[in-house]
Each structure stands twice: as C-alpha cells, then as structure tokens.
LUMBAVO-774303 format. One line per field, with one value per residue (C-alpha): chain; y, x negated, z; residue number from 1; residue in three letters. Coordinates in pm, whole numbers, plus 50000, padded with zeros to 5 digits. Layout:
BEGIN
chain: c(A|...) $
c2: c(Y|...) $
c1: c(X|...) $
c3: c(Z|...) $
n: c(NUM|...) $
res: c(ALA|...) $
This chain:
BEGIN
chain: c(A|A|A|A|A|A|A|A|A|A|A|A|A|A|A|A|A|A|A|A|A|A|A|A|A|A|A|A|A|A|A|A|A|A|A|A|A|A|A|A|A|A|A|A|A|A|A|A|A|A|A|A|A|A|A|A|A|A|A|A|A|A|A|A|A|A|A|A|A|A|A|A|A|A|A|A|A|A|A|A|A|A|A|A|A|A|A|A|A|A|A|A|A|A|A|A|A|A|A|A|A|A|A|A|A|A|A|A|A|A|A|A|A|A|A|A|A|A|A|A|A|A|A|A|A|A|A|A|A|A|A|A|A|A|A|A|A|A|A|A|A|A|A|A|A|A|A|A|A|A|A|A|A|A|A|A|A|A|A|A|A|A|A|A|A|A|A|A|A|A|A|A|A|A|A|A|A|A|A|A|A|A|A|A|A|A|A|A|A|A|A|A|A|A|A|A|A|A|A|A|A) $
c2: c(51497|51133|50966|50666|50616|50378|50065|49979|49656|49630|49354|49464|49596|49757|49750|50031|49975|50010|49963|49603|49699|49931|49645|49712|49341|49294|49553|49389|49054|49213|49358|49027|48815|49053|49025|49385|49262|48932|48997|49196|49385|49425|49675|49623|49311|48988|48709|48513|48819|48935|48610|48561|48907|48877|48549|48690|49007|48862|48495|48496|48638|48404|48574|48306|48319|48274|48600|48813|48966|49129|49428|49598|49930|50237|50544|50659|50826|50535|50289|50476|50446|50072|50042|50229|50000|49690|49789|49938|49685|49657|49983|49934|50125|50113|50047|49986|50099|50012|50203|50352|50647|50939|50811|50780|51131|51135|50786|50896|51204|51002|50743|51008|51172|50847|50710|51040|50926|50640|50815|50550|50562|50539|50452|50469|50307|50200|49996|50292|50151|50442|50247|50509|50803|50990|50989|51326|51378|51396|51674|51540|51875|51826|51483|51518|51198|51263|51631|51534|51278|51527|51791|51541|51427|51783|51857|51545|51631|51971|51787|51577|51891|51960|51821|51443|51301|50952|50921|50805|50547|50341|50253|50100|49735|49775|49935|49646|49395|49556|49577|49215|49098|49288|49125|48780|48850|48983|48651|48454|48510|48270|48294|48532|48525|48511|48654|48443|48125|48257|48528|48749|48760) $
c1: c(49098|49152|49429|49383|49692|49716|49906|50248|50445|50627|50770|50573|50228|50194|49866|49873|49728|49356|49275|49160|48827|48753|48756|49111|49188|48987|49199|49515|49397|49319|49667|49831|49607|49646|50023|50100|50306|50437|50442|50251|50366|50072|50085|49810|49629|49812|49806|49518|49292|49395|49310|48991|48862|48968|48778|48468|48464|48598|48515|48671|49004|49301|49583|49841|50004|50348|50300|50253|50483|50326|50436|50248|50075|50067|49999|50061|50394|50542|50404|50597|50909|50847|50827|51158|51320|51186|51340|51657|51893|51711|51535|51253|51223|50842|50580|50210|50020|49663|49465|49117|49014|49034|49359|49532|49674|49823|49964|50144|50285|50414|50580|50725|50887|51009|51155|51282|51645|51560|51356|51082|50788|50496|50153|49861|49530|49207|48898|48655|48487|48351|48121|47930|48109|48027|48269|48428|48214|47902|47804|48031|48035|47667|47733|47862|48069|48237|48299|48458|48679|48794|48870|49063|49268|49362|49469|49687|49832|49932|50100|50297|50410|50657|51010|51003|51151|51143|50823|50863|50589|50826|51092|51432|51326|51042|51277|51519|51238|51119|51475|51538|51234|51352|51694|51537|51326|51625|51803|51525|51515|51226|51017|50879|50970|50645|50674|50390|50588|50939|50929|51230|51353) $
c3: c(50509|50594|50792|51021|51237|51528|51419|51556|51535|51203|50990|50685|50604|50260|50066|49811|49464|49414|49780|49745|49593|49885|50133|50250|50219|50538|50720|50588|50724|51063|51096|51005|51228|51523|51495|51397|51101|50967|50593|50332|50024|49785|49499|49247|49141|49049|49310|49156|49142|49489|49667|49465|49558|49921|49955|49787|50000|50324|50374|50720|50600|50635|50447|50363|50017|50171|50364|50053|49793|49487|49279|48992|49054|48830|49041|49395|49325|49129|49385|49654|49437|49401|49780|49806|49547|49722|50056|49905|50064|50395|50487|50738|51063|51048|50783|50824|50516|50418|50159|50120|50339|50099|49950|50287|50324|49972|50026|50341|50167|49870|50094|50324|50022|49867|50192|50334|50344|50580|50851|50842|51084|50839|50980|50736|50818|50651|50735|50724|50414|50210|49976|49773|49937|50257|50551|50635|50946|50728|50485|50211|50025|49944|49794|49437|49424|49759|49683|49351|49526|49790|49525|49313|49613|49707|49349|49349|49690|49551|49263|49510|49692|49412|49466|49445|49126|48979|48782|48421|48484|48699|48442|48505|48453|48705|48957|48910|48953|49277|49405|49305|49497|49800|49777|49758|50066|50258|50202|50371|50746|50810|50495|50239|49874|49678|49330|49194|49258|49203|48936|48882|48524) $
n: c(1|2|3|4|5|6|7|8|9|10|11|12|13|14|15|16|17|18|19|20|21|22|23|24|25|26|27|28|29|30|31|32|33|34|35|36|37|38|39|40|41|42|43|44|45|46|47|48|49|50|51|52|53|54|55|56|57|58|59|60|61|62|63|64|65|66|67|68|69|70|71|72|73|74|75|76|77|78|79|80|81|82|83|84|85|86|87|88|89|90|91|92|93|94|95|96|97|98|99|100|101|102|103|104|105|106|107|108|109|110|111|112|113|114|115|116|117|118|119|120|121|122|123|124|125|126|127|128|129|130|131|132|133|134|135|136|137|138|139|140|141|142|143|144|145|146|147|148|149|150|151|152|153|154|155|156|157|158|159|160|161|162|163|164|165|166|167|168|169|170|171|172|173|174|175|176|177|178|179|180|181|182|183|184|185|186|187|188|189|190|191|192|193|194|195|196|197|198|199|200|201) $
res: c(UNK|UNK|UNK|UNK|UNK|UNK|UNK|UNK|UNK|UNK|UNK|UNK|UNK|UNK|UNK|UNK|UNK|UNK|UNK|UNK|UNK|UNK|UNK|UNK|UNK|UNK|UNK|UNK|UNK|UNK|UNK|UNK|UNK|UNK|UNK|UNK|UNK|UNK|UNK|UNK|UNK|UNK|UNK|UNK|UNK|UNK|UNK|UNK|UNK|UNK|UNK|UNK|UNK|UNK|UNK|UNK|UNK|UNK|UNK|UNK|UNK|UNK|UNK|UNK|UNK|UNK|UNK|UNK|UNK|UNK|UNK|UNK|UNK|UNK|UNK|UNK|UNK|UNK|UNK|UNK|UNK|UNK|UNK|UNK|UNK|UNK|UNK|UNK|UNK|UNK|UNK|UNK|UNK|UNK|UNK|UNK|UNK|UNK|UNK|UNK|UNK|UNK|UNK|UNK|UNK|UNK|UNK|UNK|UNK|UNK|UNK|UNK|UNK|UNK|UNK|UNK|UNK|UNK|UNK|UNK|UNK|UNK|UNK|UNK|UNK|UNK|UNK|UNK|UNK|UNK|UNK|UNK|UNK|UNK|UNK|UNK|UNK|UNK|UNK|UNK|UNK|UNK|UNK|UNK|UNK|UNK|UNK|UNK|UNK|UNK|UNK|UNK|UNK|UNK|UNK|UNK|UNK|UNK|UNK|UNK|UNK|UNK|UNK|UNK|UNK|UNK|UNK|UNK|UNK|UNK|UNK|UNK|UNK|UNK|UNK|UNK|UNK|UNK|UNK|UNK|UNK|UNK|UNK|UNK|UNK|UNK|UNK|UNK|UNK|UNK|UNK|UNK|UNK|UNK|UNK|UNK|UNK|UNK|UNK|UNK|UNK) $
C-alpha cells in the first residue's frame, strides 16, 4: 500500500502538499543534508508557515531558505501539474519526492502521469511517520482511521487511473506562475530563486 523508494542523487527534492504536518520536513532535511539533492520544491504552506513548523517539529533541521522554492497546493493531481509547469523549460532526469506514507503511491502515480513525456526517474520516500494511523505491517483493517485512509487512497488512485487531463483547479495564471518560477531558477546556475523574496507577478 505504501511506497518508500531508495533515494538517488537528484538536483531537486519535491515535498508534496500536506506532507509537512506528517513530519516529512524531517525527511526533506535528511535528503538535503545527506547530499541527495541540492534544492527543494515545496508545494503547500507559505514560506513563513513552512519554516515555523519545521523548526517546531524538527529543532535539528537545517533547511536553508535559499534552497527552497514554494508553490501553492490544491490537490495531488494539480500539484503534479504544477511540478510539470515548474520544470517545463528544464525537464529533470530524476526527482526525489517526499510525502506521507499512505499518500506515497498516489503521489507517484500522479507525477508519473504528469511527467510521462519526459521519462523522469521518480523516487518517492517518506519518514515512516504514521501519527494516529497504523503502519501497513500491522492489523490496519481493524483500526477505523487507518482503514478509512486506505480505502480513501484506493478510491482516489482509481480516479487517477482515468486518462490524465489538466485539472480545473490549476488555472492558467497558476500554471504561468509555476512555469515562470521554473524559468527564473533555470537562469541561475549557482543559486535558487526563492518565491518568497522574488515573487512573480
């Protein structure tokens, strides 16, 4: 039910929306500090909230603001589209992706569909933080919250199995913004464009 791939060296690690509250910020920090990736693309919370929560949940984390680019998050499908728009002018060969355990399989499917034209090696990982849910190796079907989560994920995976189309939730201005951020980053060979400091109009 869950996916936890072995990491590979990549320029970018992507933190999918909603994962921050599951402790994925710690896993993101690990990947950056261990040298698996140089930069992070975070979909979800604004910069101020992101760094505040990371510090409160992971005092030892050392994620530098200049390493991170932020994009808004709506849902898994539109987040995958935003990732595609961001890398439109410089498709990656590999992506490391961090999310929460039960969201990992759907995340990989959505990104595989969105980035299909580029043949990207997508590696999805998590920090094994289940909070109030049971891990898959335990009797999760006897635990109401975990069983509900698993059922919901399978229903959403079935929804993703339909042909991939642009979701209405990622409108044209948001696609342009994501693409514009990607263009700015591509122009900087030795630095990361941080949207919080240099917003795109």
